N, C-alpha and C positions, 0 to 999 in steps of 0.2 A: 504494500500500500504506500503510495506517495503522499506524504503529509505536507501541506502548505501551512506555514506559520503566518498568522496575521497579528500585527501589533499596532497599537494606537500611536501614531506619530504626532508628538506635541507640536512639531514644526508646521505640519500641514493641517492639523486638527482633524485628521482622518485616520481610520484603521486601514492599514495597507498590507499587502502581501510582502513578506520578507523575500526579496530577490537578491541574493549575495552579489556584490559587485565583482568578485572573482567566483565564477561558478563552482559550487561544491565546497566553498570555504567561507566561514563566517568570522568576522573580526568585531570585537566589542570592547568598548572602554567605559569604565564606571569610575566616577570620582570617589576616592578613598578618604580616609581620616587624616586630620591634623593630629600628629602624635605627641600630645602633651599630657593626656589624662586618659582614664578608662573610658571605653565607649559606653554611652547610655543606650537605653533600649530603643530610642528613636534612631540612633545611628545604626542599629542592627537591622532595621527594616530593609533598607536597600541591599544590605548584604544577603538577606534571605531571598528577597525578590529576584535579584540578578543571579544568585546561585541557582535558583530554580530554573531560570531561563537558560543558564549555562548547561545545566543537566539535560534540559530538553534539546538544546542545540547539539550536544554531544550524542544524544540518543538518535537523533535524526541524521546528522551529518557525519558522525564518527568523531571520537575524541581527538584524533590527530588532525582534524580539519577545522577545529574551533580554537581561536586565540582570544583569550580574555585577559585584559589588562586592568588592574586596579592599583592606583598609586598610593604612596604615603607622602603626605606633606610634612617634611622634616626641617623646613626653614620657614619660620613664622614668628610674628611678634608675641603670640601667646607662649610659644616655646621659650623665646628670649626672656620673657617676664618670669617664667617659672625657674629658669636657670639663675636669674638674678635674685629671685626670692629664696631659693634653696642653696645657692652656692655650688650647685652640681654642674659638671660639664654638660653641654647640650647633647653631645652624642650619647652620654649615659642615659639621659632622660628619654631620648627618642628610641634608643635600643630597648630599654626597659618597657616603654609603652607599646612598641611593636610586638614584643613578646607577650604582653597582656592581651593585645588585640588578637593575635593568632590563637592563643589559648581559649579566649572567650568565643570567637567565631567557630573554632573547631568544635566546641561544645554544642553549638547550634547545628552541627552537621554540614557546615559550609565547606565546600571544596576550596583549596587554595587556587587562585587564578593562575593562568599560564605565566604571567609576569607581574611582579609587584615592585615597580621602580620607586626609588626614593628620589625626591626632587633634587637633593644635593648631588646626585650622580649625573644630573643632566644640565648643570649650569652652563656648560659650553654650548649645548644645543639651544638653550634659551637666549644666550647672548647673540648667537648667530641669527635666530629668528627676529630678535629685536632689531638687529642691524639691517636685515632685509626690509623690515617695516619702515625704518627710517629712509632707506634708499628708495622705496616705492612711494614715499610721500604720505604714509599713513601714521607716522609717529615722529616725535620731535624731542630733542634733549633740552632740558631747562634746569639750571641750578642743581646739577648732579642727578636729576631725575630724568627718566624717559617716559613720555606719556603717549598713549594711543589717541589719535585724533578721531573722535567718534563721528564727526561730521564728514569725514572722508569716506565713510562706508555707508552707502545709501540704504542698505537693508538692515541697518542697526535697529533692533527692537522687534523684528518680525517673529522671533521665537516666543517672546512674552506678549506680543500683541500691543506694544506701546510705541508711541512716537517719542523722539528725543525731547521735543518741547514739553510734552505731557510729563515725561519723567522728571524734568527739571522743576516743573511747577508742583509736582506732587511728592517730591522726595527731599530729604535732608541730605544734601551732597556737600562734601568737603570742597570749599571754594578756595583753593590755594592760589597765591599770587602768580605762581609759575604756570598755571593752567590757562590755555587759550579758551577753553570752554568748560563750564562746570561739570559736564558729564565725562570729560576725558579721564581715562583711568591709568593708573601707574603700571608700567612694565618693568621699571628698574628704579631703585631708590638708594640713596647713599647710606653707608654704614660708618659709624665712628669706631673708635678703637674698642669700645665695650661690646660691639655687636658683631655677629658673623658677617663676613664679607668676602667678595671675590674681585679680582682685578677685571676691569672692563674698559672699553673705549670711553666710557663716561665717568670713570673714576671707580674707586673701591666702593662696592655696594652689594646689594642682594636683590633677587627678583621679586616682583609683585606676585600676588597669589595666582592670578588668572593665567599668566604666560606658561606656568609649569605644565599644565595639562595639555596645552597645545603642542608644546615641544616634545613631551613624552609620548603622546599618542602618535605624533608624526614619526618619531624615531622607531617605535615598536610596531605600528600598524600601517604606516604610510600616510600620505596626504589625505586620502579618502578612505573611509571604512564604513561598516554596515550599521552599527548600533552604538549610540552614546547614551548612557544612563546615569541616574542620580536622583536625589530627593528633590521634591518640588521647590524646596527652599533655595536650591541652587540655580533654578531656572533664570532668575535675574538677581544679581548681575553676572554671576560667574559664567553660566553657560552662554548667555548673550555675548559676553566679552570674549569667550573662547571662539565662538563662531566668527566674530568680527576680525580678530587678529589672525586666525587660521586662514580664513578665506582671503584676506588681504596679503598674507605672506606666501601662501601656496600658489604654485604655478597653475594648478587646476581650477582655482577659485571655488573649490568645494571643501567640505569637511565631512561630517557624519551624515549618513543617509536617513536614518531613523533616530529620533530622539524620544526617549522614554523617561517619565518621571513618576516616582511613587509619592503618594500623599503622606501627610503627617500622621503622627501617632499621639493618642491621648491616653490617660490613665484614669480608669473609672469615670469616664465621661468628662474629664477636665484636662485642660492643657497641662502638660508636665512642667512642674516648676518646683524649685527648691523651697520657695517660700510657702508653697502649699503642702510640702512634705510628701509629694508624690513623684519625686525625681529618683529614678533608679538606674544604675548601671546594669549591664548584663551580668556582671559578677555579683551584684547585689541579689539579683533574682536566683542565680545559681546557689549562692550561699544561704538563701532563705529556703532552699530545698526544692525549688522548681527545676526538674530535669531539663536539660537543653532541648531534648526532643519535644517535650511538652511546650516549651516556649516557641519552638519552630512551628508546631501544629497550630498554635493560636495565631501566629502571623499568617499562615497559609489560609486561614479561615476567612480573610477579608481580601477582596480584590485590590491589587496594588494601587490602582488609581483612585481608590476611595479612602477617606480618613479611617484609621484603625483605632479601636479602643481596646487597650489591654485591661482585662478585669480578672480578678481572682476566680470568679465563677466560670469564665471561659477556660482558664487553666485547669480547674477542677474537672470540668467536662472532658477536656482534652486528655487529661491523665487517665480518666476512666476508659475512654475509647482506646487509647494506646495500650493499656493493660489487656483489654479484651483481644485486640489485634495481635499482640505479642503472644498471648496464650494460644490463640488460634493457629499462629504460624510457627510455633515452637517445634523445631525438628524438621520443618519443611524446607524445601529447596525452591529458589525463585523460579517461576515459570515464565510465561509470556506476559509482557506488559499489556494491559487491556487497551484495545483501540480507543475505547471511550475516554480513558484517562488521557491518552495522548491527544485526542481531539479537543478535550477541554483545555489542556495547556496550550495547544496550538491556537486556540481562539482567544488571543490577547491575554495569555497567561491566566486563564480562569481557574485559579487554584481552589476556590470554594467548590466549583463544579467538579474538579478532580477529586476532592475529598468526598463529595457525595457519591462518586463512582466507587471509591474505596469502601464506603459503608455498604454499598450494594454487593460488592464482592465478598465482604465479610458475612453479610446476611445469607449469601448463597453457599457459604462454607468453602469458597475457593481459596484455600490457603496459599497455593503456589502463585496464583494470579494476584492475590492481595499483596503478597510479599514483594513480587517484582514491581508492581505498580506503585506501592508505597515507597520503595527505594528510589524510584525515579523522582519522587518529590523530596528525597532526603530523609525519609522516615523508615523506621524498622531496620535501620542499619546496624550491623553487629557492633560497631564501635560506639553506638549510642545506647546500647542495651546495658543491662545490669541493674539500673535503677528500679525496674519493675519486680525484681526478685523480692520475695517476702522476707528473706533473711531468717526464716524459721521453717522447719519441716512441718507442714500442716497435716501430714498423714494421720497422726493420732486423733485429730479432731474430725477428719474425714471418716475414719473407721468408727469413731464413737457415734457420729450422727447416723452412719449407715446401719450400725447395730441397733440403735434406738428405733430407727424407722422399721427395721425388720421385726422388732418386738411389737411395735404398734400395729403392724399389719395383722398380727395374731390377736392382740388384746383389744384393739380398736381404741386404745388410749394414746392419743397423739400429743398430749400435754408435754411430756418430756422432750419430744422432737421439737415442738414449737418453742419451748424454753431455750434449748440449745441453739436453735436457729436464730432466735432473737438476739442472744448473747454474741453469736458470731458476727451477725450483721452490725451490732453496736461497735464491734472492734474494727469495722471497715471492710469486712469480707462480703463478697457477693456469693450467695448460696444457691447452687443449682442442683436440683434433685430430679432425676428422670429414671426411666427403666434401665438406662445404661449404668446408673450409679450416682454417687454424690461427688460434686466438684466444688471446691472453694477457691475463689479468685480474689486476690487483694484488689480493693478498689481505692479510689481517692481517699487519702487520709487514713489508710490502714495503719493501725497501731498494735504492734506485737504485745505491748504491755496490757492491752485490754482483753486479750484472749481469756476466755473462761478457764478456770482451773479444773482439770479432769481428775476425778477421784480414782 
């Protein structure tokens, strides 16, 4: 079966067929983190979204034909501020933070991208691109800075649907004396002796934020590539500026073919905020006992283009579902990925629809199909397992309940059966009794300490 992937293109406002610019090969760039602190659960949403797309692309095109780049911003004023505050070397801070990031995203079942470039490794490429922009009349040097001339690019604002004049009227923009226009943005800025810096034609300095993604994507994917992704908060100004500088610097005059943006995340119906006490890092949730697989399941339950609400109730439901699925697939080998699951994902990454298909497979008892299809979504992976284990041998309680049931069939006195069943359910176990026997499944909130004492 030939599968056509359709994705909503933010740039054109339409859902389009993915037609790789190089037949049979797909290239994708996603903006990564600025590495000065732990990733919060909002930062993790694009990771899960584009990891799921990466898995789908690999499934359809073959792993060797998909290139996924996600960068690390390791030169930034927030990093500089943390170094000044702590007295630690910048490289120590960024190395430590990248290690945290990898550990936390691994816990969510995210594959490592094909390339994870650090901005500091591509300073030369950034300087070369800035020089090209100056030579082409799209940038200018002023007081140790280099700025992009927004008015020189007629299509500026098309991604976000705004005109330059509207942006100036509606935004608080830094109006520096060296800017020709308030909307012009920094490509290069000077560094004093206390800040990291590199030699350049414009003096010792460091790059602005936007230029790094243009330089790194060009170096690793070429001037044009298939998909550029990131959070909706990056649409303006970051992605708008990327398009402007890349299209003006590149000989092709093009950049990314399809632009995808995931919506924002809330917590219990409210915007995540430290002042509200609902600000969580991924590590916070993991340390609170939420398994990474459960966190991922909750993320997949909402379409990427819609705002997502993280709630404890959703996590509890996800945990219960995953326990049942892991019990059903225990000992099974992955079969064929269900066509309906692939079709759902190929329809603009409809992860909620794909989960509905997994529920159907589970209901049909198709363990092999469920396992293969769930793993396509990054669920039921062996490396994410273990959290669902009860941590105690439940056989004594199974045998006791089975024995009481057998006696009750003779005496017609089911009170002892009901009493034990109630006690087991109070401990967080799901009790299943059928002709085949008795089964006890740990549910959300299972507590070994609440198991009834057997005489």
